[in-house]
N, C-alpha and C positions, 0 to 999 in steps of 0.2 A: 376723465373719471378720477375721483380721488382714490387713493390707495386705502386698502383695508388696514386699519391700525391694530397691531397685535401686541399682546403682552405674553411673554413666556412665564409660565407658572412652574418654576423648577428649573435649575440651571445645572443639573447633573449631566450624565452621558446622553440620555434621551433628549433632554432640553437642548443640548448643544446640537444634536443631530437635526432637530426641527428648526432650531435657530439658524443653522447654516442654510437650510432649505429656504426659509422665508427671506433671509438676508441676501442670498446669492442667486436664487433660482426662480423666485416668484416676483415679477415686477409689479404685480397688482397689490402687493402687501408691503407693510413697513413695520418693523419692530420699534415700538415706542417706549416699552417698559419691560423690565425683567425683575422677577421676584424669586428669592430663595431665602430660606431661614438662615442659611450660611451666606450672608450678604457678600462675602469675598468672592464666591462663585458667581453671583449675579454681576458684580463689578467686573470680573474677568471677561464675561461674555459681553458686557456693555462696551468694554474697551475693544474687544474683537470686532464688534459691529459698528464702531464709531458712534456710540451713544453716550451722552454725558452721564457720568456716574451718579448724578442726582436722580436719574431715572432707574437706578438699581435699588431695589427695596428689600428690606428684611421682613416686612409685614405686608401681606397681600391687601389688607384694608387700606394701607397707605397708598399703594399703587392705585387702587380703585378710587380713592378720594382726590389724588393729586394729578392723575393723568387720565385723559379721555382716550379710550380705545374701544374697538368694535368686536374684538375676538380675544379669547383666552385660550392658550395652548397649554393644557395641564399635563405635566410630566413628573409631578411630585410623587412621593410615596403613596401607595394605593389607599391607605386608610385616610388620606386627606382629600381624595377625589370628590367625595360627595359634598363636603362643606365648601370647597372652592368652586364647584359647579353651581351650588346654590347661590353663593355670593356673587358670582358672575351673572347668572341668569336674572337675579333680582335687579341688576343694573342694566338689563336688556343687552347683555354681552353674549355673543355666540360662543359656543364651547366645543373645542376639540379636546377629547380626553383619551390619553394613552390607556392601553390595556395594562392590567386588568381593570375593568370599569370601576369596581368597588370591592369591598370585603363581603358584603351580604347582598342577597337579592332585594331586601327591603331598601337598602341604599340605592341600588340600581333603579328600582321603581320610582324612588323619590326624585332622583336626578332627571329621569325621563319626564315625570309629571311636572316638575318645576319648569323645565325648558319648554314643554308644551304650553303650560299656563302663560309663560312670559313671551311666547311666540319667538323663541330663539332656536337656532340650529344646535343640535347635539350630534357630533360624529365621534365614533370610537375608533381607536388606532389599530385596526387590523390591516397592516400594510401588505400582508401576503395577497390580499384580494386585488391589490393594485400592481403586483409583480407580473411581468409579461408572461412568464412561464405558467404561473398559477391561473392567470386570467385566460390564457389559451386553453389550458386543460379544462377549465369550467365550460368553455364554449364547445369543446370536443364532446364532453359528457352530455351537454344539452342537445347537441346534434345527433346523439345516439351512435356515434362512430365506434364506440367500444361496447355497445349494448347497454344493458342495465348494470349499474354498479353493484358489485357483490361485496368487495372488501375495500376499505379506504385505510391506508396506513400513513401516519404522519410522524416524522422524526423531528425532534427539537432538542438539540444538544448544544449547550452554550459553553464558551471557553472560560468564562469567569463568573463567579457568584455575584448576585445582586448585593446591595448594601447590607450592612449588618442588621439594620432594622427588619429586613426581610427574613432573618433567621427564625424569628418568632412567628410561628404559623398563625397566631391570632392577629398579627398585624398585616400579614401578607397572603394567607392561604397557601404558603409554601411555594416550592419551585414549580409545582404543577400549575400555579397561577402566574408567578413572575416570569417563568421561562416558557411554559407550555400553553398559555392562553391562546396563542396563535394556532397551536395544533388542535385544541378543542374546537376552535372556530372553523379551521380548515376541514376537519372531519364532517362537521355539520353542513358546511357550505358545499363541499364536493359530493357528499352523499345525498344532498337535497332532502334532508329529513331531520327530525328532532331526536334527541337522546331518549331512549326508553329504559335502558338498564346499563349500569356501569360497575365493573369490578376492577379494582386497582391494588397493586402491591408496591411498596416503596421501602427503601432502607438507606441508612447513612453508611456508605462504604468507603468514602474517601476523606471524610472530615471528622475524625473522632473528637478532635479538640472542640469543635462547635457543638457536638452532641452533649458535652459535659454541661454546658449552660442552657442548651436548647434541646431537650431529649426528644422532641417531636420532629426535629429537623431531619430531612432526607435529601440525598443528592443524586439518587437514581430511582426511576419508577417506570412501571409499565401499566398501561390502561387498556382494558378490553371493554368495548361498548357494543351494545345492540341498539340499532336505531329503530324508529317506529316503522320504517319500511323494510325492516329485517336485513338491512345492510350491516355488516360487521365493521366496527371501527377499531383501529389499533393505534396506540400512541406510545412512543418510548422516549424517555427523558434521561439525560445525563448532564449534570452541571455541578462542578466544572468538568469540561471535556478537554483533555489535554491536547488532542490533536488538532483542534481548531473549532470553527463554527460550522454546524451541520444542520441544515434545514431542508428536508426533502419530503416528498410525498409519493405515494404509489396508489393507483386506483385499478383494481382488477374488475373488469366487466365481463358480461356474458359472452362478448365477442372479441375482446382484446384487453390490452393493459396499457396504462399510462404511467410514465415515470416523470416526475417533476423535480427539477433542481439537480445540483451536482456538488460533489466535494471540491471540484476543481475551481480555482479562482479565475482561470482563463483557459483558453484552448491550447496554450503552448505546452508542448511535450518535448523533453530532451531525452535522447537515448544514447548511452555510451556503454562500452563493455565493462568499465569499472563500476559504474553506479546503476546500470540498468535503465529502466524507464522512469523518468522523474517528471512530475508536473506539480506546480504550486497549488497548495490547498487553500481554501477560504479560511481566513483567521478571524474575521470580524463581521458581525451582523450589520454594522454600519455600511461596510463595503458591499456585502452580499445583496442588501435590499436598498442600495442607494437610490436607484431610479424609482423604486416603489414608494419610498418616503416622499420623493418629489411629487409623484403622481397623486398620492393621497392628500398631501397638503394643498396641492393645486385644486383638487376636487373640493376641499373644504372652502377655500376662498371663492371658487366658482359658485358654490351653493349660496354663499352669503351675497355675492354680487347679483345673482340671478334669481334669488328667492326660491331655490330648490331645496328639497330634502336630500340629505346625503344617502348614499347607497349602503353605508354601514351605520346602523342605528343603535340607539340605546337598548332596544330589544335584542339585537345581536350580542351586545355586550353582556346583558343580563343572562342570556342563555348559556354563554360560555362560563360565566361565574357559577351558575347553577350546576353545570357539569363538573367544574372543579371542586365545588363543595361536596358533591356526591362522591367523587373520586377520593377525596380526603377522608370522608366518612367510611368508605369501603376499606381504605388502608387501615384505619384505626379499629374497625370492627371485624375485619377479615371476611366480609361477606359481600355479595353483590347488592347494589342499592338501586331500587326502582325510582325513576323520576316521575 
């Protein structure tokens, strides 16, 4: 069987995470091209993966015209996702698109429609669904072991801010999109329902210098949601979060409770009289969800090879975007927003 030829669309942090997975962990795939508007980043990854620099491109249209590939892995800034998806699909190229799916619901719908029309796969990058802990929790809920879900709380706190382009909420939908899209998806997925009402508050507490140029920027927020099945959803966001990377969830059910994730990087605990109890905390999202990234990228390649539809769809991406937009509207208006 020939390997699935892949182009990395974006050579930043997320691009390298996926690039490492495709290059080192998925034998059925092969990176054949890398694109980034900062071509030096594309060349750096090309060298890392032993790809000739002539296959590192500054323009995506050049990659499309000069190299044949089967799949595009889009990790570029959010406002570019729609156009790069369209360009790929029109060439019959399958698309993996990192979260957030797009800036607007209109663009999300356009992306889904184009991929459906061209009969190519569209998978959205919600890697928590492929994490062993989250996947196990989902099965426990479905089996009824904790009864009916009552409250779903999701924590998303990142150690470092996204790129400067994301400071402008018009380009990114803010940190609730860039950092917390995973949380909006997790609440919906674990509650097994859709968003009905959202109330959110946010402020800039840690980055006053950013606020001078971007007055709508915020670095911490809380979201309270009511789902259609009357489950309550709670999301809290802090970015940057000085103590490390923190992605956890809690599901309170009518018969019990689920705790998903941990602050601890490993189970090693040191205890001394001088320092007390010490255990290393998780510092990087790359390390925390390393296995989940491998699992979701394998799923994408498997869907291409076997002609299956992915378990995380464009509709999942759109619904997370809709919830983020409602949360930002609530922040700005100071009122709950009905979806």
